[in-house]
C-alpha positions in Angstrom: 14.5 -14.7 -23.9 16.8 -15.0 -20.7 18.4 -17.9 -19.4 18.8 -16.3 -15.8 16.7 -13.9 -13.9 18.4 -11.7 -11.5 16.3 -10.8 -8.3 17.1 -9.1 -5.0 16.4 -11.6 -2.4 16.0 -11.4 1.3 17.4 -14.5 2.6 16.9 -13.4 6.3 16.2 -10.1 8.3 18.8 -7.6 7.2 20.2 -9.7 4.5 19.5 -8.9 1.0 21.3 -10.7 -2.0 21.3 -10.4 -5.6 20.8 -14.1 -6.6 20.2 -15.8 -10.0 17.2 -17.9 -10.7 16.2 -19.8 -13.7 14.0 -18.2 -16.4 10.7 -20.2 -16.2 10.7 -23.0 -19.2 7.0 -23.3 -19.1 4.1 -21.5 -17.5 1.2 -23.3 -16.1 -2.4 -22.9 -17.7 -3.4 -19.2 -16.7 -0.2 -18.1 -15.3 1.4 -15.0 -16.7 5.0 -13.9 -16.7 5.6 -10.0 -16.2 8.7 -8.2 -17.1 8.9 -5.5 -14.2 8.9 -2.0 -14.8 8.9 -0.8 -11.2 8.2 -2.2 -7.7 7.6 -0.2 -4.6 9.3 -0.6 -1.1 6.0 -1.0 1.2 6.1 -0.6 5.0 5.6 -4.2 5.2 8.8 -4.6 3.3 10.5 -2.6 6.0 9.0 -4.6 9.0 10.1 -7.7 7.3 13.5 -6.5 6.7 13.8 -5.6 10.6 12.5 -9.1 11.4 9.1 -7.8 12.2 7.5 -10.6 10.6 4.2 -11.3 12.7 1.4 -10.6 10.2 -2.4 -10.8 10.2 -2.2 -11.1 14.1 -5.3 -12.5 15.8 -6.6 -14.2 12.4 -7.1 -17.6 11.4 -4.2 -17.2 8.9 -1.6 -15.2 11.1 1.9 -16.2 10.2 5.5 -15.4 9.6 7.9 -14.9 6.6 9.1 -18.1 4.9 12.8 -16.8 4.1 14.1 -16.6 1.3 11.8 -14.4 -0.4 11.8 -12.2 -3.4 10.2 -8.9 -2.1 8.0 -6.5 -3.8 4.3 -6.5 -4.1 3.6 -3.1 -5.3 4.5 -4.0 -9.2 3.8 -2.6 -12.6 5.1 -4.4 -15.9 4.7 -5.9 -19.3 3.3 -9.2 -20.0 5.8 -11.3 -21.9 4.6 -14.6 -21.6 1.1 -16.2 -21.0 0.4 -19.8 -20.0 -1.8 -22.3 -22.2 -5.5 -21.3 -22.3 -4.9 -17.7 -21.9 -5.6 -15.4 -19.1 -8.0 -12.5 -18.3 -7.7 -9.3 -16.1 -10.1 -8.8 -13.2 -13.0 -7.6 -15.4 -12.6 -10.7 -17.8 -10.8 -8.7 -20.8 -8.4 -11.1 -22.3 -4.7 -10.4 -21.6 -1.9 -10.2 -24.3 1.7 -10.2 -24.7 2.9 -6.6 -24.6 0.0 -5.2 -22.1 1.0 -2.9 -19.2 -0.4 -4.6 -16.1 -0.6 -4.2 -12.3 -1.0 -7.6 -10.5 -2.6 -7.7 -7.4 -0.2 -8.7 -4.3 -2.5 -11.4 -3.2 -4.1 -14.7 -4.3 -7.3 -15.9 -2.7 -8.0 -19.6 -2.7 -11.4 -19.0 -4.0 -13.2 -21.7 -1.8 -13.2 -20.8 1.7 -16.2 -19.0 3.2 -14.5 -15.5 3.0 -13.9 -16.1 -0.8 -17.6 -16.9 -1.2 -18.9 -14.1 0.7 -18.8 -10.3 0.2 -15.5 -9.7 1.9 -12.4 -8.1 0.8 -10.0 -11.0 -0.7 -7.3 -10.4 2.0 -9.8 -12.2 4.5 -9.1 -15.4 2.6 -7.9 -18.3 5.0 -5.4 -19.5 2.4 -4.2 -16.2 1.1 -0.8 -16.1 -0.8 1.2 -13.1 -0.9 3.9 -12.0 -3.6 7.0 -10.7 -1.9 5.7 -12.0 1.3 4.4 -15.4 2.0 5.8 -17.2 -1.1 9.2 -18.4 -0.8 11.8 -18.0 -3.5 13.1 -21.5 -2.4 10.3 -23.2 -4.3 10.2 -23.2 -8.2 9.3 -21.1 -10.3 10.9 -18.9 -7.5 9.9 -15.5 -9.2 7.2 -14.4 -6.6 8.3 -10.9 -6.0 8.7 -7.8 -7.9 12.5 -6.9 -6.8 13.4 -9.0 -9.8 13.5 -8.8 -13.6 10.5 -11.0 -14.0 7.5 -11.9 -11.9 5.6 -15.2 -12.2 1.9 -14.4 -11.6 0.1 -17.6 -10.5 -3.4 -18.6 -12.2 -6.1 -16.8 -10.1 -4.3 -13.8 -9.3 -6.3 -10.5 -9.8 -4.6 -8.6 -12.8 -5.6 -5.0 -14.0 -4.7 -3.3 -17.2 -2.9 0.0 -17.2 -4.8 2.5 -18.8 -2.6 4.1 -21.7 -0.2 6.9 -21.0 -0.4 6.4 -17.2 3.4 7.1 -16.2 5.2 4.1 -14.6 5.8 6.5 -11.5 2.1 6.8 -11.0 0.9 3.3 -11.8 3.2 1.9 -9.5 1.2 3.6 -6.7 -1.9 1.6 -7.6 -1.7 -0.9 -4.8 -1.0 1.7 -2.0 -3.9 3.8 -3.5 -6.1 0.7 -3.3 -5.9 0.8 0.4 -8.1 3.9 0.4 -11.0 1.7 -0.2 -11.1 2.7 3.7 -12.7 5.9 2.6 -15.2 4.2 0.2 -16.2 2.0 3.3 -16.6 5.1 5.5 -18.7 7.0 2.7 -21.3 4.2 3.2 -21.5 4.2 6.9 -24.7 5.8 8.5 -24.2 8.8 10.9 -23.3 9.3 13.6 -20.0 8.0 11.9 -18.9 7.7 8.5 -17.6 10.4 5.7 -19.4 12.7 3.8 -18.6 15.6 1.5 -17.5 18.3 3.3 -16.4 16.5 6.4 -13.2 17.1 8.3 -10.2 14.5 8.4 -6.9 14.2 10.0 -4.4 11.9 8.5 -1.7 11.0 11.1 1.5 9.8 9.5 2.3 11.2 6.0 4.4 8.1 4.6 2.9 6.9 1.1 -0.3 5.2 2.9 -1.1 8.7 4.6 -0.2 10.7 1.6 -2.5 8.7 -0.7 -5.4 9.1 1.9 -4.9 12.7 1.6 -5.3 12.9 -2.0 -8.1 10.7 -2.1 -9.9 12.4 0.7 -9.4 15.7 -1.1 -10.8 14.3 -4.5 -13.7 12.9 -2.6 -14.6 16.2 -1.3 -13.4 16.5 2.1 -14.0 20.1 3.6 -10.7 20.0 5.6 -7.7 17.4 5.3 -5.2 18.1 8.1 -2.0 16.3 7.5 0.2 15.4 10.8 3.9 14.3 10.4 7.3 14.9 12.0 9.1 15.6 8.6 8.2 19.1 7.0 9.0 17.8 3.3 6.4 15.1 3.5 4.0 17.7 4.7 4.8 20.1 1.8 4.1 17.1 -0.7 0.7 16.5 1.4 -0.2 20.1 0.7 0.5 19.8 -3.0 -1.8 16.6 -2.8 -4.8 18.1 -1.1 -4.0 18.9 2.5 -5.8 22.1 3.7 -3.5 22.2 6.8 -0.4 20.6 8.3 0.8 20.0 11.6 4.5 19.2 12.5 4.6 16.9 15.3 7.0 16.7 18.3 7.3 14.0 20.9 4.2 15.8 23.0 0.7 14.1 21.9 -1.0 17.0 23.7 0.5 19.4 21.0 -1.3 17.5 18.3 -4.7 17.3 20.1 -4.3 21.2 20.8 -3.4 22.2 17.3 -6.3 20.1 15.9 -8.8 21.2 18.5 -7.8 24.9 17.3 -8.4 24.0 13.6 -11.7 22.4 14.1 -13.1 25.0 16.9 -12.9 22.6 19.4 -15.2 19.9 17.9 -12.5 17.6 16.5 -12.5 15.9 13.3 -15.1 13.6 11.7 -12.5 11.2 10.5 -9.1 10.2 11.6 -6.9 8.0 9.3 -4.1 6.5 11.4 -1.3 5.6 9.0 1.9 5.9 11.2 2.5 2.0 11.5 3.1 2.2 15.2 0.6 1.8 17.9 2.0 5.1 19.9 -0.5 7.1 17.6 -3.5 5.1 18.3 -4.5 7.1 21.6 -4.1 10.7 19.8 -6.1 9.3 16.8 -9.0 8.7 19.3 -8.7 12.0 21.2 -9.0 14.3 18.0 -12.2 12.7 16.7 -15.4 14.2 17.4 -18.1 12.5 19.5 -19.5 10.2 17.0 -16.5 10.0 14.8 -14.7 7.3 12.9 -11.2 6.1 13.1 -9.8 4.1 10.1 -6.7 2.4 11.4 -4.7 1.5 8.3 -1.0 1.3 9.4 -0.7 -1.3 11.9 -0.4 -4.3 9.9 2.5 -5.9 11.6 2.1 -6.7 15.3 4.4 -4.0 17.2 2.7 -4.2 20.4 -0.7 -3.2 22.1 -1.8 0.1 23.8 -3.9 1.1 26.6 -7.6 1.4 25.5 -10.7 1.9 27.6 -13.8 0.5 25.7 -16.0 2.8 27.8 -14.5 5.6 25.7 -15.7 4.0 22.3 -19.2 3.7 23.9 -19.7 6.7 25.7 -18.5 8.9 22.7 -20.2 6.6 20.0 -17.1 6.2 17.9 -16.5 3.8 15.2 -13.4 2.0 14.9 -12.3 0.3 11.6 -9.4 -1.8 10.9 -8.2 -2.1 7.3 -6.1 -5.0 6.8 -4.8 -3.9 3.2 -6.2 -3.1 -0.4 -9.3 -4.4 -1.9 -9.2 -6.1 -5.3 -12.5 -4.6 -6.0 -11.1 -1.2 -5.9 -8.3 -1.4 -8.6 -10.2 -0.6 -11.4 -11.7 2.6 -10.1 -8.3 3.7 -8.4 -6.6 3.2 -12.1 -9.2 5.2 -13.8 -9.1 7.8 -11.1 -5.3 8.1 -11.4 -5.3 8.3 -15.3 -8.3 11.0 -15.0 -6.2 13.2 -12.4 -2.6 12.6 -12.7 -2.2 15.9 -15.0 -3.8 17.9 -12.3 -2.7 16.1 -9.1 1.0 15.5 -8.5 0.6 12.0 -7.7 4.1 11.3 -9.0 5.7 13.2 -6.1 4.9 10.4 -3.6 7.8 8.6 -5.6 11.0 10.4 -4.1 13.8 7.6 -5.0 14.4 5.2 -7.6 17.0 2.5 -7.7 18.3 -0.3 -10.1 18.1 -4.1 -8.9 21.5 -4.1 -7.9 21.2 -1.3 -5.4 18.3 -3.0 -3.6 20.2 -2.8 -0.2 20.7 0.8 -0.6 17.2 1.3 -1.6 16.0 -0.5 1.5 18.5 1.6 3.7 16.9 4.7 2.2 13.4 3.5 2.6 14.2 2.8 6.5 16.1 6.2 7.1 14.1 8.7 8.9 14.4 11.4 6.5 12.8 13.0 3.3 12.1 9.6 1.4 8.6 8.6 0.7 7.6 5.9 -1.6 11.1 4.2 -2.8 11.0 2.2 -5.9 13.1 -0.4 -7.7 13.4 -0.4 -11.4 15.0 -3.8 -12.8 17.2 -3.1 -15.6 16.6 0.6 -15.8 19.0 3.3 -14.7 17.8 5.5 -11.8 16.1 8.9 -12.9 15.6 12.2 -11.2 12.9 12.3 -8.3 9.8 13.5 -9.5 9.6 16.2 -6.9 12.5 18.0 -8.7 10.6 18.4 -12.0 
């Protein structure tokens, strides 16, 4: 048992420090302590590092980051301790020391109207976020995955990792769970929604966009058009199921013209806007067919507004859906999908860079650079390994 736990700590925007925290002497009932195998750098982590900390804008639980924090909410690891009374996974299976698990990044209060309704847990009015809203200034401190250990509070959804699922795939579970957007669209009536054989454009092939490409292909999309500025990202998207790619420049008209040519002038049935920047919103609306559906999955942090004419929405009978994050109810099916298909679909190629804990600052700079990096992960206590794309 360790006496001291090392964790990369974001003490203020732009300032990452390797800090030492006490190993938890005791766990409260229902809590779980996880030794971290890998923790991904999310787009939200990049925004927070830059000081763009206004989250859940316009909601009853809008907030900013309470520095210092230990970042990291895309986590996979091994249970090393369980608090008194034991703990169970999301489906009720008892957890044990030695289980590999993916903890959810959020803990809902369980008492508000949203928690009692049939809503995604991220609508909870008193939601707590690992690596985000829980400060490391308060004991037991270890509330983020850029650490040797993660303290998982009672009531947090936890999911068992299927045997044999590689770490570099299991660490993608949280980001893949954002693709519950496609499940939601598949239940919508026409003229909107998503059906087998439908066409889709994914704008922004970062990790969130890439997993939407892969999931749409597995769900039977007739065409999946990947749009990004970086050719290497588009190459990975092709290997993950994209049927066509478009390398963008600064002219939005070129994107619209290319998609018009690929769809015979009709436009696509569904657009996934995953750039994380409001500038792509107008383009996403333009390339939809009349009656189409826009899934906005990237604009989690408030980076400003864009001109929008509601008459466009009405006149064209469009459906606009905002997805505020992953849905805990989708984790089980996502883990089964990853386990069933990772031998045929190269999910691991989404992870392009790996860093040890003491190089967290370098990992963040790699993730921030406008280059070939996709999912950058931190592996506490483990040496970096060759990027999966080179295998």
